[in-house]
N, C-alpha and C positions, 0 to 999 in steps of 0.2 A: 235835138230830137221832140217831136211834138208826141207827147204820152197822152192817150184819150183814157178818159175814166168814166165809167156809166155810174153817175152818181144817185142814181134809183134801184140800183141792183143790190138785192140783201135784204136779210130780215130785218136789221135796223138802220137801212138806208132812210132819209139823206143822212142822218147825222153822223154815224160810222165811216161812210167813204167821205164825208168832208172833214172829218178829223184824220182820217188817211193820208188827205191829200195836203192838208197843213202840215204834219208832221214830215212827208217826204221832201215837201218843198223847200224846207231849209236844210236839205240834202243834196238836191240838184244842182249841176251847174248852171251858170247863168245861159248856156247855150241850149238847155233844156225848157220846155215849154209844157206845164200841164194844162189840158184841155178838159173842162169839166161840163159833161153832158148829161143834162138833166133838166128838171123844172125849174127856169128861173126867178120863178116866185116863192121858192124854198131855198133855193142857193144863196141870191143874195141878202136876205134877212140873217141867214145863218153867218155869213163873213161879217156885217155891219155887228153882231152881237159880240163875235171873237176879235173885233176891233181890226179886222184884216181887209187891206186894201184891193177890192176885186179886181184892179188890173193887173195883178199879179199871175192871173189865170186867164185863160181865154175859155170863155163861157157861151155854150151853145144851147139854145131853148129846145128841150125835147119834154115837152108837157105830160106825153103819155107813159105808160109802164105797163111792160108783158109781167102777168103773175104768174107763181111757179107753175100752178095747174093747168095754165094754157094750153092748147096746141101749138107747137113753136112754129110749124109753118103758117098756120093760120092767121096766128099772132103777128108775124111779121109782116104778112100782108094786110089785115086788117088795122094795123096801127104803125102807119110809116112815121109817123112822129114819136115813138116810143123812143127810148133813150137806147136801147141796143140797135133798133132798125137806123136810127140818125149815125150811131158810132162804126157802124158797118159799111153806111154809103161813104161817110168821111173816110174810112179805111181803104174803101176800094179806090177812091180817086186821089188818094196819097194825101189828103190835109191831113192825116195823124198816121204815125210811123208805129204804132201799136193800140190795141184797145183792150181793155181790161175789164172784166163784170165780176161780181157776186151775185147776179141775178140768174135768170133762169139757164141751167146749163143746156138744155134743151136749145133753146132759141140761139144760143152761142154757138153750139154746133152747126145747127142749119145756117146760121147767118154766113158762119165762116165758108161753108163749105159753098153757098149760090151767091156770096158776095166776091171774095176775094179766091176762091175754089181750091179744090185739092192740088196739090201739085202732080204733074204728068207721072205716072208710074204708080203713084202711091193707091194701093186699093182702098184703103179705110184710115181716114186720120183717126189719131189715137192721144189719150190724155195718161200721163204718167203721174207718180207722186214718190216723195222723198221717202225712205226708211232708213233712219237713222243706224247707224253701225257701232256697235260697243268700242271701237278703237277712234272712234272720234269721228270718222269721215261719214257718208252717206251712200247708200244704195238706191238704184231708182226702179221702182215697180212699174210694169207697164205690161197691160192695159188696166185702169181702175173704173172700168164701168161704162165708156163707151162703145164699145164691142162685146156685148154680152155673147155673141153666138160667134166667135172667131172661127175661122178655117185657118189649118194648117199654113196656107201661103202668106194669109195676113198676120199670123202669128212669126212666122220668120219675117217678115216686114218690121214686126213690132221690134226684133233684135237689130235692126239697120237703125229704124228710127231713134231708138234708146241708147245705143252705141254714140250716134252723133250728138245727141244731148250730153251724153256723159262727157265726151272729148271737149265740147264745143264750149258748153257752159258750165258743167263740175269740172273742167280741167282735170281730168283722169285722162292719163296716157294710156293708149291701147286698152280700154277697157274688158273688163270679164263679162261674157253674157251667157247667163246661164235659163234653161226652160224648168220652171216649177212644175214638180211632178211629185208623185207620192214613194218615189226611192230612186236614187241613182242610176238603177241598172237601163241599160238601153231599151229593153221590150218593157218597162213600167208603165203605167198609165193607163186612160183611155185612150181610144181610136185617134181622138184628135192629136193628144200629145206626142202618142208614138210616130203619127205621120209628121208633126211639125219637128220631132227630132231628127228624123231620115233627111229632112230637107237642111235642117240646119248642120247637122256634123260635116258636111262635105264644104261647107260655107267657106270663101274668101272674101266675103264682106264685111265680115267682123269677126272677132275672136270669139268663138264658142265653146266652152267649156264644158257642156253635157247638160245633166239633169241636178237640178238643187232641191232640197227639201224645205218645208217650211222651218226646220231646225236652223237651216242657214242665212235666214231674212237679216239676223241681225249680227252675224260674222263677218269678218273679211274675207269671205271666201270668192263674193262676185260683186261687181257693181251695177248690171243690169239684170233684173229677174223678169222672165216673159212669161206671160199668162193671158188666158182670155179675160175679158171685161167681168165677166161672170164671177171668176174666181178672184180675179183683183180687187173688185169692189168689196167681196164678203173679206178678205185679208184687211185690207184697208180699215174700213168700218171695226173690225174687230181689237185692230192696233188701237184705234181711236177709243174705243168703248173701254178696253184694257188700262188705258191711261187716265182715264177719267175717273174708273174705280180706285186706281191707286193716288189720286189726287184727294179723293172724296175720304180715303181713310188716312189723310195727311203724310203718306209717304212722298217724301222727299230727298231727290237724288239728281247731280246735274244731268248724266245719262237720260234720267226719265224727262227731265223738263224740254229736252229736244224732240218730244213726241208731240210737244204743243204745236197745234195749227198755226198759231201766229207766227213762228219762224220761219213757215214756207210761204205763206199767202195766197197760194194759187198753182193752178195747174197749166202749163201751155196744150194749146190743141198742136198736135205736132203733125208735119204733113200738108200743111195749107201754107198758100203765098203770101202770108204775112204773119206777123206776128198776135197771136191771139191768146189771153190769158184769162181763164175762169177761176173764182175764187169760191172760197166755201161760203154758202149762205149766212151762216152765222159769223160772219167776219167782223171783227171791231177794227176800230182806226189803226191798231197795231197789225194787223194782218192785212189791212188795205195797203197801208205803208208798205208792206214785204211784198205783195202782190204787184206793185207798181215798179217797183226797185227790180225785180224779176222780169217785168217787161223791157226796161233797160238792159238789162244784163242780155237779154235773148236777141235784141235789137243790133247790141254793139256786137254780139257774137256772129252776127248775119245767118244765123240758124236755118231759116226760109232758105236762102240761096246756097248755103252749105248741103240742105237735103237736098235740092234741086240737082244740085251736080253729082250728088252721090246716087240718084235714085237714075240721071241719065246714064253714070257709069254701070248701073244695076242692068239698066235695060240691052245694053250693048251685050254684057256678060250673059244674061239669061235668055234672050229671046233671038 
C-alpha cells in the first residue's frame, strides 16, 4: 500500500507531520510505503537532522500550500503545485492508495469531490467522528460539519454510510443506528428530524433503533448517531471543550483520556471513490501517526468499494 501524506497541512507542519511519518514508519510492514507530499526543501533537511535516510520514503515536491482562510475551489485551481492539489492528482491516477491531510478541510472535501468523485447514489459525502462509550467501545457521530443544512434524505444516507463504517472499520456486527433528537418519541424534534425519522423507521438498509438523546451519547445504547452537520459539529466541539476543561483542572481518568483527539487522528470523507482522511488542524506527531494508521485500516477494509456495492443495492431498492 502507498499512503500519501500532506506534509504541509496543519498548524504545526511540517514538523508535526514529519514526526508523525517517522513514528508510523516503524509500525508499517515492508510492503507499505509512505509518500511524503510537500516542500522538498523543508522535508530533506528535517530528515537529515533526524538522521533518517530519505530513501525510506517517496518524496514528492509540492512547494505551495493552501492556507486555511483561502477559498478551497479557487485555491485548488490557483495553486496546482500545492500539497493538497498534488496529493489528489496522485490519488486520482492511483499513484497512492490513500491521501491524508491535517490542512484545509474545505480544500480536502472539494478536492475529493472533484478528483476521485462522489460514489454514484451518494447525495452528499460526510465526515464522522468517534465518541467514546463508558463501556470501552466507541460510537460514531455522523455528520460533524460537512453538511450543516442536511435534508432528510441526506440524513437517511448518513445512517447507511455510518453503518458501513461501523461494520467494516470498527468491526461492529449489525450496528445500531440512532437519530439524535430532543426526545425518543417519534413526533419529537424539528421538521427535518421528524421527516428523517419517517424515512428511517421502515428501512431495510440498516438497523434503525429510533431517536436517541444527548444523554445517550456515551452509553452503550447506540453505535452510530445520525445528525446534521450543524448539530454534529457543535456536539463534537462541546465534547472537546469539556475534555480540555477537565484536563486543565487536573482531573485524570482512563475513560476521559479516550477523548484526546490524538487517539483518533482524523475523520474519513465517506461517500467518495477513494480513501481520503482529514486530520485536526492542531495535530501533533501522535495524531498524524494515528491518522495514517486509519488511512491504512480503511484501505484494508476496502470501504469505498463496500459503500459502492451498498449504494448499488440502495438504488435498486429505492428507485
